[in-house]
N, C-alpha and C positions, 0 to 999 in steps of 0.2 A: 657301347663300351665307354666307361668314364675314365678319363686320364687326368692325372695331376702331376705337377712339376715343381721342384723346389731345390734350392741349393743344399748341399750336404752340411748338416749341422753336427756339432760335437755334443754328445750326450743330449740329444734333442728333447725338448719339452713335450708335454702331452698334446698340445695343439698340432704339432708336427706329426705325431703318431696317429692322431685322429684323422688328419688329412690323408695319410697313407691308407688307413683302414677304410675310408669312404670310397676309395678309387679301385678300379680293376687293374690299372697300370700306374706305377709311380716312377717318374723319370728324375734321376739325380742330375741336377743342372750344374755340372762341374766345369763348364766351359765359358763361364761369365766371370766378370771381374771380382776378385776377392775383396772383402771389406773387413779390415782388421778390427778386432775387438767388438764385433757384433755377436752373431751366434755361430759363426762358422768355426771358430776356434775356442769358444768358451760357453759355459752354461752355469746353472746354479744348483746347489744342493742345500738341503736343510740341515741346520746345526742346532745345538742347544741354545745358541745365542741369536738365532734367526736364520739367515741364509748366508752363503759365501759363494764367491766365484771359484770355478776351477777353469784355468786358462792354459791352453797349449801354446807355448812360445813359438813364434814362426819367424822365418827369414823372408819377409815380404818385400817385393820390389814394386815400384809404381806401375799401375795398370796390369799387374800380373793376374792371370786367370787362376781360379781356385785349383784346377788340376795341376798347376805349376808350383803351387806354394809348398815350400819345404819347411820342415820342423827344425827348430833350434834345439840341439841336443847337448849344449854346453852346460846345462843345468839338469838336475835330476827331477824334472817335472813329473815323470811317471811315478816315482816313489811318493811324491806329495799327493798326487791324485788318488792313488790307491789308498794311502793313509787317510785321506779325507773320507773315502767310502767306508773304510773300516771303523774309523772313529765315530762317524755319525750314523752308521746303519747296522753295526754289528748286533745290536739288540732288536732289530726288526725281525718279524716272523719269517720272512723268506730270504734273509740275507745269505744263509749258507747254501741255498739252492742256486744262487747266481754269482756268488763271489769268485768261484773258480774261473769263470770266464774273464773277469776283470783282472784277476791275478795273472792270468796268462797273457792278456794283451799288454799289461803294464810291465811285463817281464821282457818284452821285445823292444828293440830299437826301431822306431818308425821314422822313415825318411820323408814321406809326403803326408800332408794333412788329409787329403781326400782318401787315401788308403785306410788310414786310421778311422776316419769318420764312417766310411762305408762298412768297415768291419763291425763297428758298433751298431750301426743302423740295421744291418742284416740280423745281428743277434737279437736286438730289441723286437724286431718284427716276428722272429721265430718265437721268442719268449712270450710275447703277447698272444701268439696264435693267429697272427694275421697272414692271409694267403695272397696278398697283392703281389703282382709281378713287378720286379725291379729292372730298370733299364738305365744305362749310363749315357748321358747326352753327348759326351765327347766321342762316343762310338758312332754317332750319326752325322750325316752330312746336312748341315743347317746354315741358313742365312744369319747374318750378324745383327740385323735390326731386331730389337727386343720382341715386338709383337710377331713379326714374321718368323722369328726363331721358334716361338711357342706354336704357331700354326704349323710350321714344318714338322715339329715333334708330333703333333696330333696326327698329321698325315702319315707319318712313318708307321703309326700304329692303327691306321684306318679308324681313328676315333672321331666321332662327331660331337662329343661332349667333353668339355674341359672344366675341371674343378679348380677354381681360383680362390685365393684368399679373399677375405671380405673387402679389402681395399684395392683389389685388382683393377677395378674400373678407373682408378686414379692414374694408372701408368700404361694401361693397354689401349690400343686403338680398336675399339669395339666394332667399328665398321668393317675392318679387315676380317675379323672373325665371322661377321654376318655374311660377307661376300663369299666366304669359303664354306658357308653352311654349317659352321661349328657353333653349337650352343654353349654358352657360358653358365656354369652353375657356381654359386658362391658358397664358401664354407663359413658357417656361423657356429663357432665352437663355444660351448658352454662348459666351463671347467668343472669337473666333478669334485665333490668334497668326500674325503675318505680319512680313515684313521692314520695319523702320522705320529711319529715320536715327537717329544718336546712340546707338548701343549697345543696352543692355538694353531689352527690350520693355516698354512701359507701356500697359496696357489703359485703356479708358473715355475715350479721346480723342474729339474730334469726328469724325464720319464722313469729313470731308475728309482726315484722316490716312491712312485706308485708300485713299481715292480717289487722292490724290497719289502714294502709294507703290506701289500695285498696279493702279490704273487699270482696264483692260479685264477684269482677273481679279477685281475687287472683289466682284461679286455671288457668284461661285463660292466665294470665300473666306468671305464672310459666311454662306453656306448650309452651310459645313463640308465642302465638296466639293473645295476647292482646297488644295493643299499650299503650304508656304512657298516652294517653288521656282516657284510660279505667279507670284511677283513676279520675273519672269525677267530684267528689265534690271538691269545692275550699277550700283551707286552709284559716283560718283566718290570719291576719297579725301577723307575729312572732315578 
């Protein structure tokens, strides 16, 4: 069984979804330190002028864990994020298939970042048609040292294979994995090219970009099996 582990991201990009798709079990690493203005509380969407950030404002304390991070609700960030999706994707072929979900989540007041992120991640997995099992790290009894924490997670799932990001060797103690008989497999993600609105293709957008544009063919394209023509519905004139 292949297991992979990652912090919960907001509107995660395709490399994140690819990592989930490649594994049998995906563990949401919510019990490590939060890093503000990386990918845990923001991501990018494509616009007619290029790309833009969509950022969830947070009340972050020093050394706070992701699971503890609370959202700042003194501004109407939810309306802005929903409007960003409507403005930039309403002409995409599969917009109306998925916008109801986003209208629903942005109609709610979210108190914690991890709850919001997990809700979106679960929806994206379902929308892409991915069957990977999800587990929350804070529900497990784990050691604090980074490599030992990963090893403990693998052990809780009786997994002898761990899928790491391509740079994992830079921060993991590989000898500890070897001593436990856990094989490390590395993710080498090749970003697919597909039909987008607004001219020249821009990679590394939130996964919603592929979902709105290519919908039912999104997983095939993510796996490198779909051609550009798989986004078969024609766009209206821009």
